[in-house]
N, C-alpha and C positions, 0 to 999 in steps of 0.2 A: 335474381341475386347480384347486387353490385360485381363490378371485377376489382382485383387485387390492384389494380393502378387507381382507380378512381377510389378507393379506400386509401390508398397511400396519398394520394392528392388532396382529397376532402382534411384528411387528420393530421398528415405529416408536411403538407406544403411542397412534397416532393414530385417533380416532374417523372423519375422513373428508378426504376431500382437498382443496387449495385450489381456489381458481377455473382451471380448466383443465386440471389433471393428470390427473383421471380421462379425460378426453377423448382429452388427449395418451398416453396409456398404451393405450386405447382401439385408437386410428391406428397405434400399435406392432405391437401384437398382431396385427391384421391385416393385417399384413406390407407396410404403406404407407411411404414414404421420408416422413420430417415431419419438420417445420422449427418450434421451437419459441422463442420472443422472449416471455420471462418477465422482466421487469426485476427488479434486486437483490431479494432478499429470496422470490423468487418460489419457490421449490422446486425449481429446476432436477433435481438429481441423483434425488429421487424419480420423475421421468419417465422414465428407462431403469434405475432400479436393483428399483423395483417389477416392470414386466415380463418382467425378465432373470430375476428368482428365481420366475414363474410357467412358466417354460420348461424344457425339457431344456437343457444346453449350457452356454457361458461368454460374456457379454458384454465386447467388447472398447471400451474408453473411452479415447479418444484427447484427451488434454490438455496443455496447457504451461505449466502450473504445479506445478512440483514439491512444493511446500508445499501445494497443494491436493491433487494426487492422495495424498500420505503421510497428510494429514489424512482422506480421506476410508475409505481402508483401515481408520485404526487404526477409525473410525466401524463401520464395517462388522464388523470383528473382535469389538467391544465387543457385538455383536448374534449371533454365531457365527455370522457369514458370511465362507466365506473368499474372501480376495482378495490379489492380487498388485498389487505396483509396481515397473516398471523403470524404474527412476531411473538419474543418472548416477553415476560412480565402479562401477559393478556389472561385475567380470570375465566375459572372453565363458562362461569355464567355468562360471563363478555363472550366468551369463543361461541357457544352456544347460540346466541342472538347474531352473531356476524356470520354462521353457517346458514343459518335461517333467514338472513336478508341474501347471500346468494342463492338460496331457493326460489326465494319471492320477489327478490328486489331488482330484478333485471341487471345484475351484475354480468361484467363482461369476463372478467378476473379473478381468479382466486390463487394468490403465493402464498405458499409456506415452506419452510424449514422440511426436510429429511426427517428430522427428529420427529416431527409432528406424527407422524405416519405409524409413530411406535406407539401411540394411544389409538386403542383398539375401538374408544368411541367415535375418535376423528375420521378413522378411518371409515366406519361404518356411516355416518352422514354424507363422507365425501361419495358413496357408492350411490346416494340417494339423488345427485344432484346431476344434471343434465351435461355432463361433461361431453365438451366436443374433440378436444384435443389436450394431450397431456406434453408439456413440454419441461425436459430435465437439462435445467442450465448447469454451468460448470461439471458434463458428465465425466469428466474425469476421474470425478471424487469416486466415482461407483466404482470403478479399478483400483485394488490395493497397489497397484505399479504406478498410479495415478500421484501427481506430488500433492495433492491433500486428498487423501483417501478417507472416506466418513463412513463407516459400517452401515449405519441409518438410511445410506443410497440405496443399500440391499432390499430393504423394503418395498420398493417401489415396485420390484417385479412383481409382488403380490394383487398389484394393480390390473396388471395385465390380464391376469384371469375373470375379474370383473367387466373390465373396460376391453371386451375381446374385439370390437369391432372400432375402437376408436385408435386413432393412430398415436403411435410414441414419436416423440420428436427430441433426439438428443445432441446438445449443443457443444461444444468446449473450442476454446482459441488455442489449446494445448494437448496434443494427445498424440504419442507416439505410436508405429503399429500394435506394439504391446498394448497398450493403453487400450487403444480402438476394438479391438478383438476380445477384450476381455468386458468391456463395457456393452459390447453388442449381445456376450453371453449371460451376463450377468442381471441386465435388465430383459432379458427374453425376447427382444427383439424378431421379427418374425420377418426374414427377407429383408432388410432394412437396403432402401436405397442410399447410397453415399454420396455425399458432395464436400471433395475438398478443394480449398482456395490453397493457391500455391502458398507456401510460406515465404517465396523471395521478395523483397522489397526493393525493386530495381532503382528507386530513387535514396535507398539509405545508404551512406557509405558507414561500412563497422569499423571502427578504428581503436586500434588498444594501443597505447603511449606508455612506455616506463618512464617516471616520472617522481624522481627524488622529492621534489618540492610540488606536491600537487595543485596548490593553491595557485601560486604562480602558472603552474601550465592553464589550471583552469582560468586563471585572467586573460592569460594570452589567446586561448579560443574564443572567448566572449567579446574580448576587444575587435578582433577576426571576423568574427558573425553576431553582429550588433542583434540579431532576430531575438525572438523569443525562445528562451531556455528552462528545461530543467535540469535539475541538478537532484540524483537521488543519491541519499545517506542512509545509513543503519539503525540511526535512533534520534531519537527528539534531541538529547544534550547537540548534537553535530548539526542538527537544524537550526540550532538558534544561532550558532557558533558560526557556522560557515558562512550564515546570510549576512551577519553582523559583520565579519571578516571581508566581505565582498561589497560590503555597503562604506567601511573604510577603505575601498581601495576607488570607490568612484562610481560602484555600478548599483542599479536600481534593482533592491535582490527582497524578498518576502520568503515564508516559510509558510511551511504544513505537516500536521503530524496527528495522529489520535488524541492526544493529549490536549488540544486546544479546545475551546467551546465551541459551540457550533456558530456563533456571532462573529466569533475569530476567525473559525475556518471560511465562511464565506468572505468576509472582509480581505482576509488574504488573497483567495482565491479570486474574486473579481478584481483586484488590482492587477494580477497577474494576466487575467483572462481579458480586460482592458487594455493592455498593455503599459499599464501604468507602472509596473516592474519588469524589466526584462528576464529576469531568472526568478524561479520557484525552487528555494531548496525543500525536499519533501523525503519524509519515510515511502514507506511500500503500501501506509494508509492512503497515499495520495493515488489517484488516477484513474478512478472507477469511474464511469459515466462521463468522463473528461473528452474531450473530441474539439482541441484546438486546432485549428486548421494550419495556422502560421508558425508551428515550432519547429525551429533550425534545427537546435542542439539540443540532445539529451546527453548528461554526463553521468556517470555512475564513478565515485571517485573512492568506491569499495566493493571487494568483490561482491557478487550477487550469491544467494545462496545455490539459484541452480538457471541452469538455462531457459527452461519456461518461464520465468519470472521475470529474466533478461530480455527476453524476446518480447514479452508484451509490454514490459518499459520502456525498451527504445523503440517500439513500434509508435508509442505516441509522438514521434517525430515524423515530418513531411507527410502528414494527412492530406495537405492539397497538393499532394505529387511533384512538387518542388524537391529539388537534392537537397537532402538532409544529412545528420551525422547523427549515428550512435557512438560516442566514444567511452571507453573503460578506460580509467587510467590507473596501474600496476607499478608496485615496488618491491623489490626483493622482498621485503617482509609480510606481503600480503598472505601468501601462501599458506604462513605460520598462523598469520593472525586469524583466516579463515576457518582452519583446523580447531583453532581453540574456541572461535566464535559458533559455528555449527556443529562440529561433530563432539568435542569435548563436552559440551553441553546436552547430549543426548541422554535420557533417564533410562534407566534398565527397568527391571521388571522390579529389583527391591526397592530401589528409590521411588518409582511409582506408586509404590504400596504403602509405603511411609508417608509420604506425602499425603496421599488421600486420607487417611488413618488422621493425622494431624490436622485436614482442613476441617475435617466433621469435628474433631477434639475444640478446634479453635473456634466452631460457631457451638458448640453444646449439644452436637446431635447424635440424639442416641441410636442405637444398633437398632437397622427395622425402620427407624422412622427419615424424616427430611425432604422426601419428596415434595418437591414445588415452593419449598421455602428459598424467599431470597432477603440476599445482603447485600450492602456495602462493601465495598473490599478493598484494602490499601495492600499490595502485592510486597512492598518492601517492610511494613511492618510485621506481616505474616512470618516472611523468610528472616528477619532479627529476631522474633520471639523463639525462633525452631533453630536458627543457624543454619536455615539453608542456602546452598547457592542459587541467585535471585534468576541467572537465566537456564538454569538447567528445571529449576520450579516452574518459570513461566511456561518450558517446553512441554513439560510434565503434564500441566493445567491446558495447554492448549489441545494438546493429546487427548484428553479426556471430555473436551469439549467437541472435537471432531467425532469423538465415540459415542457422543450425546449425553454422558455421564453428568456433566455439567454443560451451563452454559454461562460464557461471558458475554459482557454487552460493555463497549465505551459509552459511558454516560458521564459526561465531567461533570463535576460540581463544585463549589466551592464554599467553605459555609463560613465566613468571618464574622468575628467576636470582636468586640473594642467594649471598652468602660473608660472616660475619663477618670482620670487619678487625683487631677491638681482643680481647684477653685475656677467657679465659672468666671471670678474677673482676673485670674490670669490665662485664660482662655483668650479673653477679650483682648487683653493686653496683646498675646502671642498676635494676634489676627491683624492686630492693628502695626506689628513690626513686622508681619508677614503679611502682606494683603494679596500676594499671590494663590496663598492657600485658604483664604477666607469662603471662597464661593461655596466650596466642600465640605468647611469646617460648618459653616453656617445651614445648609442642606441638611447636614446628620444633623444637628440639633433642633431643626422645628421639624423632624420625622422621627426625633423617639428623647422626645420630653425626658423619660426616666434615665438616662443612658449616664447622668454622675452617680446616681445610685448602684445600679446593677448590671453584670455585665450583659450585652445587647447584640443581638445578631442583626446583621445589617444588609439589606437589598442593596446588592452592589449597581446593580441595574439602574434602578431609582433614583439611588441617589448621583449617579453618573449623568443620568437624564436630569435631574433637577439643578444640577451645579455647570450643563453644558459642558460636558468633558468625557473623557473615557475611562472606562472600567481602569482600566492599567493606570490612569493617571490617580485613580482616587488609592489604588491598592499601594502606589509610590508614595504617596501622600501619607498614609496608614504608619507605613513603615517608616518612614521619619519622622512622625510623630511620638512613632514606640522609643524609636532611639532617642529622642531628648523627654524621653518618661515623662510626657504627656497622657497617654493612654496607655491600656493594657490591651493589647493585640494579641488574637489565633486566627488563624486562617487552616482550615484542617482539611487537605483534599481528598475527596475520593472519587478515580477514576475510573472505575471500575465495580459495575453491579453484578454479583455472582448469584446463579439460580442452581439449585439441588434438582435434578431432573429426576432422581430415582431415590430408593429407600438405601439406606448405610445399610451396605454387606461386605465392607472390607474387604479380606482376600478374594470371597466368592465374586465382587462385581470385577476388582482385577483382573483376575484369573480369564476373566469373559472376554475382555478386550487386552489381554496382555499378548495372544497370538499376534495379533497385527503391530507389534511392537518392535519385534524384531526383523518386522520385512520392511516398515517404514524405516528402521537406523538404516539397514542394509542398501535401501533405496536414495537416501539421504548421501550417504558416502561415496556414491555411484554418479550420481548429482553433482556433486563437489569437484570430485574429479572430471567430469566433463568439462567443467567451468575452467578447472587448472588447465588442460589440455586444449581448450579455445584459447586461453591465456598465452601460453608457452609457443601453441605450434606455429613456427616460422615457417613451414614450407610448404601451407595452403594458404587458399581465398579464404577470408573470415567469411564470408556468406556463404560458401559453399560449406563451412563447417557447421553454421546454425542450420543450413537445409538438411545436410548428412543426419545430424540429431534427429531430425523430426521425420527421417526416412524418405527424403526427398532429393535424388540424386540430378547433378546437373554436371553438363561435360566444361562449359567454358566458366573461365571466372570471373565477378563480377568487372573487375578494372577499376573501381573506384574505394574498394577498402586500403585497410593503413597496408595489408600484406601486399597487392595488387600494384600501389603506387612505388611504394619502397621495391619493387622487382623492376621497372620501366625506368626509377631515378637512377641520374648517373651517379656512378662512385664520387664520393668525395673526396679530393684529394686532399690529403692528410697533411702533407708539405705547405699547400696554401691555407689550410685552416690556422697552421703553427705560423706562419707568418702575419695572417689576419691578428693573433694573438698578441704577438711582439709588436705588433705597430698599435695597438690598444694600450698595450701596458709601457710602453716609450712614453704617453702622455701621462699615465695616471695608475694608481692601484685600483683592480677591479675583483671581483667575487665571481664565481663561476657563473650564477646566475645573471650578472652582467655580461660578461662576458660573451654567454650562449646570447641573451637581448640583443647586443650589438652587431653580432657577425652572423645573427638568425641561423646559423647551423644547428644540428640536431644536438640532444644532450649528449645522447653516446660518443661524436663524433668530437665535441669541444673537450669531454672528459679525455677521450683517447689525445688527443692532442697535448690535454695540459700535463697527463701522465709522462708521456714523450720528454715534453720540455723540461720536467723534475729532473727525471732521472738522468736527462743529460746536462743537470744543473746551468740549465741556460735561465731561466726562472725559482721563482724561492716563495713559500707560503708564509705568509706573516702571522702575528698571533693575533690579527681581527680575521682572520679566514680571507685576508684579500690576497689577490696574487702582485707580484711586482717580480719587473726586469732582476736578477742577480746581481748583486751591488760588487 
């Protein structure tokens, strides 16, 4: 049998394992149930991929993340390792064929979601496979106290009865002690061997800064640290807006969110990965499988939902072990905004029932029917029809997705339909007057000859390729032609595919899953409270606060976080700050931001000095919000 190191060198081209990987692999090879808690970037997948390749048979990998499954299968195939993922949207016939391939096709890895185990016929077929290891990724989902609980994970324990001699490997990047104990209980792990890598990242300085003008603070940070950076925001619009604002300030910035096409995601990602863009502005859709060593700074400009997510996202900094920064910017209104964004939008049982019934009605699904039916779905249109609040509806749908009642998948598609509504000679005249638009228009006319007579669906990728341009520029021109009344133009976006996994049973369906809803809502409130405590605590080291949250105690302060720096930093003399300000104002009027930039003092110290000078009538504030000496 080949050694673990030889497998690592052959397929991954690494000379040695990271911390704890070898020990976890040895435990699995000895046939022991194993629990591995490796923080983000710890290389969890190696821990089951290497031992599975060392043994006869196939490794069953259970994961809730479709994108991660596809990513891992693609990476294995690049290494000439045969792997299959049973993701959503696959027909029963195709599923049977794929499972037959697992049995007879010398495959080494079978990836599936926990919801697949709810199908009895799939579970039975899996029992016929030569399983050598069962790996449970994102194992915190097994526990109702985990931050992404999915009841379908509870079905995994049934495999333990049949595969009694096969080791189980539970993997997670974030689990409190309470969650760890629950995972062991729910999976039925027998005397599991625990491996836990410390949550401490000694090279990351956790910084919390108060900032009224967050964009200004971001620009200061990016100017000081010019290396690769990530900025996390809460929604798609903020992605685009913040990236555009940074570009206007002279920074090379791109963005990433779940609504982009695969082509756009890859293009933007590659710009950042190749350091052509200093910063990528992203939602939490970004990060899975990202291992960029030289990320210097991760900035959150809005409060995260929980410390589990924050730790994982912040941990994408400093993978090269050099000093890095995890910065959280906060303002006085953030707590209220977070309460509104995370707590006020949690659905209760009544709303969940109403939303589910309307969703079935929306797609004309009769009672007792609907299983495996698949629909293109636009959330905004659905909410508009029934006057539902969008965020609360989205949270209700996500809850049903986690419970396995429905499946939501982000599959961005754009259908563009156009028709020329002016005579062809007028189109020719327009091209002669606008030669820059000619290539795209000619490409459309050559490929869609009947476009004057009927509305025609365009293949944007084809047109952009023929015209040697981008899809974005094609869309921009179509909008321009529409505005000039040259064409009729419609663009219909469907950024979600919805699959019903069960027959419609209304209240019976909701009653079965709603027992978990109250627990999840309570957990989310507790998690947000922990985030607010992390931000507001001015008495403790930020690194120690994070470690304590995950049940890890440390005696010494980190020495590099915002608390530790403030503790050793000499107290600023308020009189000297006031003198600096008066000297500046003697030359010209300035606003508070300009004063802070010129003095290089903290926001709090500048505001304190300005307030004192105003109260003593030494300075005044003008109508343009600039300060000047009192006349």
